[in-house]
MDAnalysis code that builds the backbone (N, CA, C; Angstrom):
import MDAnalysis as mda
import numpy as np

u = mda.Universe.empty(636, n_residues=212, atom_resindex=np.repeat(np.arange(212), 3), trajectory=True)
u.add_TopologyAttr("name", ["N", "CA", "C"] * 212)
u.add_TopologyAttr("resid", np.arange(1, 213))
u.add_TopologyAttr("resname", ["MET", "ASN", "ILE", "SER", "VAL", "SER", "LYS", "SER", "ARG", "LEU", "PHE", "PHE", "LEU", "PHE", "PHE", "GLY", "PHE", "VAL", "VAL", "LEU", "PHE", "VAL", "LEU", "PHE", "ASN", "PRO", "THR", "SER", "SER", "ALA", "PHE", "ALA", "ALA", "ASN", "GLY", "GLU", "ASP", "TRP", "ASP", "VAL", "LYS", "LEU", "THR", "VAL", "ASP", "THR", "PRO", "TYR", "SER", "ILE", "GLU", "GLN", "GLU", "ASP", "GLY", "SER", "ILE", "LEU", "PHE", "PHE", "ASP", "ASN", "GLU", "SER", "ASP", "TYR", "ASN", "SER", "TYR", "LEU", "GLU", "ALA", "GLN", "ASN", "ILE", "VAL", "GLN", "GLN", "ALA", "GLN", "ASN", "ILE", "VAL", "GLN", "PRO", "LEU", "CYS", "ALA", "THR", "CYS", "ASN", "GLN", "THR", "THR", "GLN", "THR", "LEU", "VAL", "SER", "SER", "GLU", "THR", "LYS", "ARG", "SER", "GLN", "PHE", "ILE", "ASN", "TYR", "HIS", "PRO", "VAL", "THR", "PRO", "PHE", "TRP", "THR", "PRO", "ALA", "GLU", "TYR", "TYR", "MET", "LEU", "THR", "VAL", "SER", "ASP", "SER", "PHE", "SER", "VAL", "THR", "GLY", "SER", "LEU", "LYS", "TRP", "LYS", "GLU", "VAL", "THR", "VAL", "SER", "VAL", "ASN", "VAL", "SER", "LYS", "SER", "VAL", "GLY", "ALA", "SER", "ALA", "LYS", "ILE", "ASN", "ALA", "ASN", "PRO", "ASN", "ARG", "GLU", "SER", "ARG", "LEU", "GLY", "ILE", "TYR", "SER", "ASP", "VAL", "TYR", "PHE", "SER", "ARG", "TYR", "TYR", "ASN", "VAL", "THR", "LYS", "ASN", "PRO", "ILE", "GLY", "GLN", "VAL", "ILE", "ASN", "SER", "TYR", "TYR", "SER", "ASN", "HIS", "ALA", "ILE", "PRO", "VAL", "GLY", "ASP", "PRO", "SER", "VAL", "LYS", "VAL", "VAL", "PHE", "ARG"])
u.atoms.positions = np.array([
    [252.285, -3.675, 147.941],
    [253.284, -2.381, 147.460],
    [252.615, -1.755, 146.264],
    [252.207, -2.278, 145.279],
    [251.796, -1.682, 144.265],
    [250.402, -0.703, 144.179],
    [249.488, -1.293, 145.049],
    [248.377, -0.623, 145.774],
    [248.803, 0.610, 146.279],
    [249.754, 0.457, 147.394],
    [250.221, 1.524, 148.218],
    [250.774, 2.820, 147.104],
    [251.315, 2.291, 146.420],
    [252.037, 3.388, 145.249],
    [250.918, 4.033, 144.692],
    [249.954, 3.442, 143.978],
    [248.873, 3.954, 143.083],
    [248.274, 4.880, 144.047],
    [247.796, 4.609, 145.358],
    [247.078, 5.472, 146.058],
    [247.822, 6.564, 146.260],
    [249.107, 6.648, 146.458],
    [249.999, 7.792, 146.871],
    [250.124, 8.908, 145.589],
    [250.080, 7.999, 144.394],
    [250.173, 8.844, 143.229],
    [248.592, 9.439, 143.063],
    [247.665, 8.823, 143.320],
    [246.371, 9.651, 143.204],
    [246.188, 10.578, 144.119],
    [246.731, 10.603, 145.242],
    [246.763, 11.725, 146.405],
    [247.417, 12.832, 145.862],
    [248.593, 12.542, 145.301],
    [249.465, 13.874, 144.934],
    [248.741, 14.519, 143.447],
    [248.195, 13.608, 142.762],
    [247.595, 14.370, 141.639],
    [246.420, 15.148, 142.004],
    [245.611, 14.607, 143.042],
    [244.413, 15.163, 143.386],
    [245.051, 16.651, 144.087],
    [245.880, 16.603, 144.800],
    [246.369, 17.719, 145.621],
    [246.729, 18.774, 144.644],
    [247.555, 18.307, 143.632],
    [248.047, 19.316, 142.562],
    [246.713, 19.838, 141.852],
    [245.769, 19.076, 141.534],
    [244.572, 19.589, 140.857],
    [243.876, 20.469, 141.753],
    [243.843, 20.478, 143.072],
    [243.292, 21.306, 143.906],
    [243.990, 22.675, 143.832],
    [245.228, 22.560, 143.818],
    [246.397, 23.909, 143.876],
    [245.962, 24.678, 142.519],
    [245.936, 23.824, 141.523],
    [245.781, 24.595, 140.241],
    [244.385, 25.348, 140.260],
    [243.370, 24.639, 140.999],
    [242.118, 25.029, 140.838],
    [241.903, 26.292, 141.498],
    [242.510, 26.401, 142.710],
    [242.511, 27.672, 143.517],
    [243.431, 28.659, 142.872],
    [244.490, 28.455, 142.407],
    [245.275, 29.458, 141.772],
    [244.525, 30.152, 140.392],
    [243.974, 29.301, 139.684],
    [243.466, 29.766, 138.252],
    [242.134, 29.787, 138.042],
    [241.252, 29.386, 139.262],
    [239.971, 29.754, 139.083],
    [239.356, 30.974, 138.995],
    [238.663, 31.582, 138.028],
    [238.175, 32.920, 138.250],
    [237.267, 33.293, 139.247],
    [237.759, 34.389, 139.841],
    [236.826, 34.783, 141.163],
    [235.729, 35.906, 140.679],
    [234.932, 36.493, 141.783],
    [233.880, 37.326, 141.335],
    [234.550, 38.637, 140.821],
    [233.757, 39.561, 140.533],
    [234.297, 40.779, 139.857],
    [234.712, 41.835, 141.124],
    [233.862, 41.576, 142.540],
    [234.429, 42.306, 143.619],
    [235.383, 41.454, 144.237],
    [236.370, 42.152, 144.711],
    [237.502, 41.330, 145.499],
    [238.087, 41.972, 146.505],
    [238.171, 41.155, 147.552],
    [238.788, 41.901, 148.854],
    [239.395, 40.431, 149.506],
    [240.875, 40.367, 148.988],
    [241.469, 39.189, 149.373],
    [241.811, 39.106, 151.259],
    [241.699, 37.780, 151.393],
    [242.368, 37.543, 153.137],
    [243.719, 38.067, 153.118],
    [244.085, 38.615, 154.078],
    [245.494, 38.678, 154.459],
    [245.758, 40.155, 153.631],
    [244.967, 40.779, 153.263],
    [245.557, 42.266, 152.547],
    [245.688, 43.120, 153.724],
    [246.712, 43.822, 153.502],
    [246.962, 45.171, 154.320],
    [246.522, 46.486, 153.799],
    [245.231, 46.942, 154.100],
    [244.694, 48.001, 153.558],
    [244.985, 49.170, 154.475],
    [245.253, 50.410, 154.046],
    [245.544, 51.647, 154.695],
    [244.616, 52.746, 154.225],
    [243.665, 53.328, 154.825],
    [242.722, 54.389, 154.383],
    [242.613, 55.536, 155.025],
    [243.169, 56.573, 154.697],
    [243.225, 57.978, 155.523],
    [242.352, 59.045, 154.828],
    [241.714, 59.838, 155.464],
    [240.762, 60.924, 155.170],
    [241.316, 62.324, 155.330],
    [240.942, 63.092, 154.692],
    [241.061, 64.452, 154.837],
    [240.042, 65.309, 154.245],
    [239.756, 66.496, 154.780],
    [238.587, 67.422, 154.135],
    [239.270, 68.763, 153.699],
    [238.376, 69.350, 152.762],
    [238.639, 70.784, 152.376],
    [238.435, 71.517, 152.970],
    [238.629, 71.630, 154.257],
    [238.314, 72.838, 155.234],
    [239.380, 72.814, 156.374],
    [240.053, 74.135, 156.816],
    [241.151, 74.166, 157.615],
    [240.639, 73.704, 158.833],
    [239.535, 73.486, 159.296],
    [238.924, 73.405, 160.635],
    [238.764, 71.809, 160.596],
    [239.662, 71.135, 160.996],
    [239.740, 69.691, 160.872],
    [240.840, 69.286, 161.708],
    [240.614, 68.057, 162.182],
    [241.704, 67.388, 162.680],
    [242.112, 65.867, 162.570],
    [243.194, 65.424, 161.964],
    [243.370, 63.991, 161.505],
    [243.442, 63.106, 162.724],
    [242.817, 62.054, 162.635],
    [242.894, 61.032, 163.947],
    [243.947, 59.872, 163.529],
    [244.614, 59.592, 164.326],
    [245.462, 58.424, 164.423],
    [244.954, 57.096, 163.468],
    [243.753, 56.947, 163.651],
    [243.226, 55.770, 163.074],
    [242.806, 56.017, 161.600],
    [242.990, 56.984, 160.967],
    [242.695, 57.209, 159.746],
    [241.449, 58.269, 159.525],
    [240.794, 58.295, 160.606],
    [239.467, 59.189, 160.552],
    [239.745, 60.714, 160.381],
    [238.695, 61.405, 160.286],
    [238.955, 63.086, 160.452],
    [237.843, 63.564, 161.162],
    [238.216, 64.501, 161.819],
    [237.205, 65.317, 162.808],
    [237.032, 66.745, 162.233],
    [235.958, 67.017, 161.986],
    [235.927, 68.356, 161.224],
    [234.672, 69.305, 161.597],
    [234.842, 70.707, 161.606],
    [233.609, 71.554, 162.100],
    [233.191, 72.500, 161.005],
    [232.044, 72.906, 161.452],
    [231.131, 73.861, 160.134],
    [231.846, 74.806, 160.030],
    [232.407, 75.568, 161.356],
    [233.050, 76.877, 160.942],
    [234.109, 77.184, 162.073],
    [234.649, 78.410, 162.062],
    [235.789, 78.287, 163.161],
    [235.518, 78.565, 164.345],
    [234.293, 79.081, 164.601],
    [233.543, 79.180, 165.601],
    [233.620, 77.829, 166.512],
    [233.089, 76.759, 165.765],
    [232.749, 75.465, 166.481],
    [234.215, 74.844, 166.586],
    [235.169, 74.944, 165.858],
    [236.451, 74.683, 165.774],
    [237.183, 74.747, 166.986],
    [237.064, 76.103, 167.309],
    [237.737, 76.767, 168.383],
    [237.097, 76.313, 169.828],
    [235.602, 76.191, 169.762],
    [234.933, 75.515, 171.121],
    [235.541, 74.288, 171.186],
    [235.685, 73.431, 170.389],
    [236.190, 71.912, 170.524],
    [237.575, 72.228, 171.107],
    [238.505, 73.300, 170.563],
    [239.765, 73.282, 171.074],
    [239.837, 73.720, 172.656],
    [238.945, 74.629, 172.894],
    [238.807, 75.166, 174.287],
    [238.260, 73.957, 175.245],
    [237.334, 73.236, 174.835],
    [236.647, 72.127, 175.414],
    [237.765, 71.035, 175.839],
    [238.805, 70.790, 174.720],
    [239.817, 69.851, 174.882],
    [241.011, 70.560, 175.838],
    [241.067, 71.679, 175.756],
    [242.059, 72.075, 176.662],
    [241.533, 72.167, 178.133],
    [240.355, 72.405, 178.346],
    [239.739, 72.055, 179.619],
    [239.963, 70.670, 180.116],
    [239.776, 69.733, 179.281],
    [239.736, 68.254, 179.524],
    [241.196, 68.001, 180.172],
    [242.206, 68.503, 179.511],
    [243.637, 68.270, 179.552],
    [243.972, 68.825, 181.020],
    [243.397, 70.181, 181.300],
    [243.566, 70.470, 182.647],
    [242.838, 69.866, 183.805],
    [242.033, 69.264, 183.722],
    [241.043, 68.657, 184.472],
    [241.991, 67.244, 184.773],
    [242.432, 66.766, 183.810],
    [243.239, 65.554, 183.955],
    [244.478, 65.746, 184.923],
    [245.052, 66.991, 185.162],
    [246.026, 67.423, 186.154],
    [245.667, 67.867, 187.409],
    [244.263, 67.592, 187.638],
    [243.623, 68.193, 188.890],
    [243.316, 66.772, 189.417],
    [243.350, 66.928, 190.988],
    [243.148, 65.717, 191.856],
    [241.740, 65.355, 191.860],
    [241.517, 64.139, 191.679],
    [240.158, 63.807, 191.385],
    [238.731, 64.617, 192.359],
    [239.230, 64.589, 193.632],
    [237.983, 65.395, 194.521],
    [237.629, 66.568, 193.822],
    [238.752, 67.297, 193.160],
    [238.600, 68.637, 192.747],
    [237.725, 68.773, 191.438],
    [237.499, 67.589, 190.767],
    [236.982, 67.573, 189.295],
    [235.731, 68.076, 189.374],
    [234.795, 68.064, 190.629],
    [233.412, 68.452, 190.648],
    [233.454, 70.090, 190.160],
    [234.584, 70.562, 190.081],
    [234.518, 71.948, 190.090],
    [234.884, 72.348, 188.254],
    [235.033, 71.177, 187.471],
    [235.528, 71.389, 186.174],
    [234.145, 71.395, 185.263],
    [234.270, 72.037, 184.137],
    [233.166, 72.081, 183.095],
    [233.282, 70.753, 182.587],
    [231.992, 70.305, 182.131],
    [231.752, 68.847, 181.476],
    [230.977, 69.148, 180.159],
    [231.397, 68.300, 179.068],
    [231.056, 68.579, 177.750],
    [230.164, 67.084, 177.481],
    [229.124, 67.319, 176.976],
    [228.494, 65.954, 176.479],
    [227.977, 65.991, 175.021],
    [228.008, 64.806, 174.467],
    [227.740, 64.802, 172.841],
    [226.533, 64.241, 172.872],
    [225.707, 64.532, 171.742],
    [224.469, 64.092, 171.334],
    [224.660, 63.714, 169.795],
    [224.222, 62.396, 169.568],
    [224.306, 62.177, 168.053],
    [223.126, 62.785, 167.140],
    [223.570, 63.469, 166.394],
    [222.331, 64.268, 165.583],
    [222.272, 63.378, 164.255],
    [223.064, 62.956, 163.467],
    [222.635, 62.015, 162.426],
    [223.791, 61.351, 162.157],
    [223.781, 60.147, 161.187],
    [224.744, 59.402, 160.921],
    [224.267, 58.616, 159.459],
    [225.595, 58.404, 158.600],
    [224.954, 57.744, 157.458],
    [226.417, 57.008, 156.874],
    [226.132, 56.070, 156.326],
    [227.525, 55.168, 155.809],
    [227.329, 55.352, 154.251],
    [228.027, 55.973, 153.655],
    [228.106, 56.031, 152.031],
    [228.972, 54.646, 151.544],
    [228.555, 53.809, 150.826],
    [228.848, 52.497, 150.718],
    [229.264, 52.407, 149.288],
    [230.443, 51.769, 149.143],
    [230.936, 51.484, 147.714],
    [231.172, 52.819, 146.965],
    [231.983, 53.670, 147.600],
    [232.344, 54.930, 147.039],
    [233.763, 54.649, 146.111],
    [233.468, 55.041, 144.640],
    [234.502, 54.838, 143.747],
    [235.602, 55.914, 144.048],
    [236.844, 55.500, 144.606],
    [237.934, 56.338, 144.728],
    [238.914, 56.628, 143.608],
    [239.362, 55.654, 142.979],
    [239.933, 55.873, 141.646],
    [240.459, 54.524, 141.012],
    [241.238, 54.631, 139.992],
    [241.306, 53.411, 139.037],
    [242.628, 52.812, 139.800],
    [242.634, 51.520, 139.574],
    [243.964, 50.685, 140.125],
    [244.993, 51.015, 139.162],
    [246.150, 51.345, 139.671],
    [247.248, 51.648, 138.760],
    [247.910, 50.772, 137.806],
    [247.197, 49.312, 137.869],
    [247.925, 48.346, 137.019],
    [246.813, 48.564, 135.744],
    [245.738, 49.298, 135.934],
    [244.764, 49.393, 134.473],
    [244.684, 50.915, 134.268],
    [245.871, 51.469, 133.804],
    [246.163, 52.915, 133.490],
    [245.268, 53.279, 132.379],
    [244.809, 52.331, 131.438],
    [244.031, 52.449, 130.309],
    [242.736, 51.566, 130.192],
    [241.802, 52.008, 129.229],
    [240.793, 50.877, 129.099],
    [241.119, 50.106, 128.065],
    [240.877, 48.759, 128.259],
    [241.159, 47.808, 127.340],
    [240.059, 46.606, 127.503],
    [240.024, 45.868, 126.328],
    [239.180, 44.594, 126.609],
    [239.939, 43.537, 127.172],
    [239.436, 42.978, 128.303],
    [240.257, 42.138, 128.887],
    [239.492, 40.936, 129.481],
    [239.892, 39.563, 129.399],
    [238.796, 38.305, 129.498],
    [239.007, 38.366, 131.086],
    [240.243, 38.755, 132.000],
    [240.337, 38.752, 133.334],
    [241.788, 39.823, 133.566],
    [241.707, 39.647, 134.874],
    [242.879, 40.732, 135.523],
    [243.452, 39.957, 136.635],
    [244.979, 39.855, 136.590],
    [245.519, 38.964, 137.560],
    [246.231, 39.911, 138.512],
    [246.129, 40.022, 139.735],
    [246.812, 40.823, 140.664],
    [247.768, 39.921, 141.466],
    [248.916, 40.327, 141.849],
    [249.819, 39.699, 142.465],
    [250.210, 40.396, 143.860],
    [251.133, 39.772, 144.471],
    [251.658, 40.240, 145.828],
    [252.649, 41.394, 145.402],
    [252.929, 41.472, 144.176],
    [253.958, 42.759, 143.992],
    [253.138, 43.889, 143.498],
    [251.445, 43.937, 143.369],
    [250.988, 45.022, 142.992],
    [250.419, 45.978, 144.020],
    [251.482, 46.460, 144.894],
    [251.059, 47.282, 145.875],
    [251.048, 48.818, 145.547],
    [249.996, 49.477, 146.078],
    [249.546, 50.770, 145.209],
    [248.970, 51.764, 146.280],
    [248.905, 52.960, 145.775],
    [248.382, 54.017, 146.522],
    [247.680, 54.827, 145.601],
    [246.293, 54.915, 145.778],
    [245.455, 56.056, 145.142],
    [244.831, 57.048, 145.880],
    [244.464, 58.200, 145.273],
    [243.504, 59.017, 145.982],
    [242.413, 59.516, 145.277],
    [241.160, 59.609, 145.802],
    [240.106, 60.358, 145.078],
    [239.159, 61.050, 146.226],
    [237.942, 61.449, 145.832],
    [237.154, 62.255, 146.809],
    [235.651, 61.812, 146.526],
    [235.015, 62.381, 147.758],
    [233.675, 61.943, 147.400],
    [233.057, 63.349, 148.252],
    [231.645, 63.391, 148.090],
    [230.955, 64.511, 148.855],
    [230.102, 64.125, 150.119],
    [230.248, 64.673, 151.113],
    [229.314, 64.564, 152.089],
    [228.759, 65.810, 152.498],
    [227.331, 66.381, 152.412],
    [226.804, 67.590, 152.514],
    [227.701, 68.631, 151.716],
    [228.048, 69.802, 152.300],
    [228.792, 70.683, 151.640],
    [230.452, 70.256, 151.604],
    [230.619, 69.305, 152.350],
    [232.178, 69.109, 152.328],
    [232.825, 67.999, 151.252],
    [233.839, 68.387, 150.772],
    [234.417, 67.067, 149.952],
    [235.667, 66.394, 150.747],
    [235.541, 65.336, 150.894],
    [236.500, 64.651, 151.555],
    [237.304, 63.617, 150.472],
    [238.808, 63.790, 150.764],
    [239.630, 63.123, 150.073],
    [239.801, 61.757, 150.892],
    [240.056, 60.710, 150.074],
    [240.219, 59.386, 150.360],
    [241.371, 58.856, 149.781],
    [242.581, 58.542, 150.649],
    [243.797, 57.897, 150.153],
    [243.777, 56.413, 150.650],
    [243.806, 55.521, 149.676],
    [243.764, 54.185, 149.930],
    [245.238, 53.581, 149.368],
    [245.922, 52.619, 150.226],
    [247.208, 52.087, 149.905],
    [246.905, 50.728, 150.247],
    [247.920, 49.910, 149.625],
    [247.997, 48.451, 150.062],
    [249.464, 47.995, 150.012],
    [250.033, 47.679, 151.091],
    [251.387, 47.198, 151.253],
    [251.694, 45.721, 150.919],
    [250.648, 45.042, 151.315],
    [250.773, 43.467, 151.304],
    [249.421, 42.814, 150.848],
    [249.583, 42.089, 149.733],
    [248.528, 41.357, 149.272],
    [248.599, 39.942, 148.853],
    [247.607, 39.544, 148.156],
    [247.420, 38.128, 147.862],
    [247.164, 37.982, 146.378],
    [247.797, 36.975, 145.774],
    [247.592, 36.679, 144.283],
    [245.907, 36.428, 144.181],
    [245.141, 37.222, 143.098],
    [243.718, 36.854, 142.590],
    [243.607, 37.343, 141.481],
    [242.594, 36.375, 140.752],
    [242.214, 36.445, 139.211],
    [240.644, 37.068, 139.219],
    [240.555, 38.173, 138.440],
    [239.286, 38.886, 138.627],
    [238.724, 38.864, 137.253],
    [237.471, 38.278, 137.032],
    [236.674, 38.115, 135.996],
    [236.627, 39.340, 135.181],
    [236.582, 39.556, 133.762],
    [236.371, 40.318, 133.201],
    [235.377, 40.206, 132.061],
    [235.095, 41.018, 130.910],
    [234.291, 40.640, 129.600],
    [235.123, 41.098, 128.515],
    [235.684, 40.337, 127.608],
    [236.731, 40.511, 126.669],
    [235.882, 41.309, 125.445],
    [234.931, 41.323, 125.601],
    [233.767, 42.204, 124.607],
    [233.622, 43.685, 124.960],
    [233.976, 44.010, 126.072],
    [233.991, 45.388, 126.507],
    [235.294, 45.811, 127.216],
    [235.399, 47.399, 127.117],
    [236.684, 47.680, 127.557],
    [236.419, 47.913, 129.059],
    [237.562, 47.803, 130.087],
    [237.330, 47.769, 131.160],
    [238.689, 48.182, 131.933],
    [238.435, 48.608, 133.283],
    [239.671, 48.943, 133.865],
    [239.230, 48.417, 135.522],
    [240.156, 48.316, 136.368],
    [239.887, 48.014, 137.713],
    [239.682, 49.542, 138.680],
    [238.730, 49.281, 139.188],
    [238.251, 50.443, 140.290],
    [238.523, 50.168, 141.611],
    [238.875, 51.111, 142.490],
    [239.150, 50.939, 143.870],
    [237.854, 51.390, 144.592],
    [237.124, 50.922, 145.444],
    [235.858, 51.430, 146.161],
    [236.140, 51.234, 147.610],
    [235.574, 51.962, 148.502],
    [235.749, 52.028, 149.815],
    [234.343, 52.583, 150.580],
    [234.009, 52.297, 151.684],
    [232.896, 52.511, 152.408],
    [233.236, 53.737, 153.658],
    [232.677, 54.874, 153.854],
    [232.855, 55.675, 154.499],
    [231.607, 55.933, 155.526],
    [231.967, 55.938, 156.931],
    [230.845, 56.353, 157.847],
    [231.039, 57.898, 158.534],
    [230.024, 58.470, 158.278],
    [229.771, 59.877, 158.695],
    [228.875, 60.076, 160.188],
    [229.246, 60.956, 160.990],
    [228.341, 60.970, 161.936],
    [228.552, 62.617, 162.473],
    [227.252, 63.123, 162.889],
    [227.339, 64.405, 163.286],
    [226.839, 64.582, 164.685],
    [227.604, 65.571, 165.657],
    [227.063, 65.738, 166.843],
    [226.997, 66.743, 167.314],
    [226.086, 67.043, 168.452],
    [225.585, 68.221, 169.045],
    [226.495, 68.357, 170.341],
    [227.520, 69.103, 170.788],
    [228.058, 69.118, 172.090],
    [227.856, 70.334, 172.749],
    [227.328, 70.008, 174.002],
    [227.052, 71.148, 174.969],
    [228.139, 70.888, 176.102],
    [228.632, 72.189, 176.537],
    [229.655, 72.236, 177.558],
    [228.779, 73.283, 178.841],
    [228.711, 72.578, 179.999],
    [228.048, 73.169, 181.334],
    [229.071, 73.461, 182.297],
    [228.952, 74.143, 183.004],
    [229.807, 74.569, 184.226],
    [229.372, 73.743, 185.250],
    [229.970, 73.821, 186.441],
    [229.828, 72.847, 187.552],
    [228.351, 73.072, 188.068],
    [227.674, 74.050, 187.873],
    [226.086, 74.064, 188.534],
    [225.263, 74.023, 187.529],
    [225.567, 73.410, 186.263],
    [224.566, 73.029, 185.147],
    [224.286, 74.191, 184.158],
    [224.758, 75.155, 184.162],
    [224.596, 76.164, 183.436],
    [225.481, 75.797, 181.993],
    [224.676, 76.271, 180.691],
    [225.354, 76.007, 179.649],
    [226.246, 77.109, 179.185],
    [227.386, 77.008, 179.027],
    [228.290, 78.186, 178.810],
    [228.851, 77.963, 177.412],
    [228.543, 76.961, 176.729],
    [228.980, 76.920, 175.363],
    [228.102, 75.730, 174.648],
    [228.186, 75.790, 173.126],
    [227.380, 74.532, 172.347],
    [228.052, 74.824, 170.758],
    [228.291, 73.547, 170.374],
    [228.864, 73.488, 169.209],
    [228.535, 72.148, 168.279],
    [228.563, 72.063, 166.905],
    [228.552, 70.931, 166.307],
    [229.972, 70.296, 165.752],
    [230.104, 69.162, 165.748],
    [231.188, 68.526, 165.331],
    [230.988, 67.400, 164.348],
    [231.756, 66.946, 163.360],
    [231.555, 65.836, 162.308],
    [232.533, 64.911, 162.270],
    [232.324, 63.696, 162.108],
    [233.427, 62.614, 162.189],
    [233.301, 61.642, 160.916],
    [234.294, 61.512, 160.242],
    [234.263, 60.416, 159.300],
    [235.400, 59.469, 159.431],
    [235.068, 58.375, 159.259],
    [236.083, 57.116, 159.421],
    [235.803, 55.830, 158.400],
    [236.923, 55.514, 157.873],
    [236.567, 54.383, 156.785],
    [236.102, 53.037, 157.254],
    [235.242, 52.494, 156.738],
    [234.510, 51.154, 157.290],
    [234.919, 49.998, 156.368],
    [235.593, 48.921, 157.136],
    [235.855, 47.738, 156.572],
    [237.114, 47.894, 155.500],
    [237.534, 46.957, 154.834],
    [238.315, 46.981, 153.950],
    [238.009, 47.483, 152.576],
    [238.754, 48.316, 151.619],
    [238.384, 48.702, 150.304],
    [238.101, 47.322, 149.676],
    [237.756, 47.542, 148.409],
    [237.437, 46.408, 147.428],
    [238.026, 46.947, 146.093],
    [238.236, 45.709, 145.083],
    [238.661, 46.258, 143.980],
    [237.603, 45.565, 142.947],
    [237.039, 46.135, 141.897],
    [236.046, 45.943, 141.227],
    [236.199, 46.203, 139.590],
    [235.658, 45.332, 138.426],
    [236.007, 45.614, 137.288],
    [234.765, 46.898, 136.941],
    [235.414, 47.777, 136.298],
    [234.514, 49.074, 135.742],
    [234.612, 48.862, 134.333],
    [233.478, 48.647, 133.867],
    [233.310, 48.632, 132.213],
    [232.609, 50.294, 131.728],
    [232.935, 50.121, 130.652],
    [232.441, 51.515, 129.772],
    [232.048, 51.158, 128.289],
])
């Protein structure tokens, strides 16, 4: 009986040690905990744009390209209301990828829990630290605004350096693609062409220590 009790105590002591280790062991400076509910939405500084339900943005070089897209979409909507055998009489638009680029680890803004520069050994984020921040980045001649919010989180400890002033920064990846669109009539003649651009957040944002 004594041996059994001793083993039981050792088990609970070991289990408690593991829990404490997980809760208080410092993590790396980059942070993206499991179970986080991130929401990223994009907007651009041009009126010729359309926000998508997935947080991405579709935008155009000029009003002419924007109107060409709307016209093509209207044709598609009309075609969907036509009986299938008659769809051969509809115009068709095809897309060709011109270029693509992923802008990685783009600084969005500072985390609200660190409004000031201060020396700190570490930062502790808890489930109550939900936030929303907005920043911007440049792609070609367009300024893209990025809004990042987190409604559900997990506790985490992030290492810093007490000998330097620091804050927490929010970073995100954004994928950009550019397309050449050609609309042809039923006999294959080109009746319209235009460029379109698409930007979409990639993966989850991250929280990193920023030093100065």
